[in-house]
C-alpha positions, 0 to 999 in steps of 0.5 A: 906540200912535202913528202914524208916516209913513216916506218914503224909497226902496228898490232895485228894480234894479241902478241904480234906486230907488223912492220910498215913503211908508208909515204905520205904528202903533208905540210909538216911532220904533225900532219904526216903523223896524223895522215899515217894514223888515219890511213892505217887505222881505217885500212886495218881497223886499228886504234891509234894506241895500236900504231907505233911510228918509229921514224918519220923523215922528210924525203927529197924529190928523188927519194919518193917511190909512191907515184901518187905522193910524187904527183901531190908534192909536184915532183912528177916527171 
């Protein structure tokens, strides 16, 4: 598993967008994008067209901030 950080925005109203930054653990970028869409969609009742991913990048073990992601990746200290 690898850790990824996704940043972007999602629709919160008719004309407003909320920025987000979320860390996920996945095998590849496609899996990470799927996880982000799934998590945000279920938390905020959004369709995939209402979620924009601006950047999705892999993280090194020392860059991971979320303890749950760090544990899954195997970098728990």
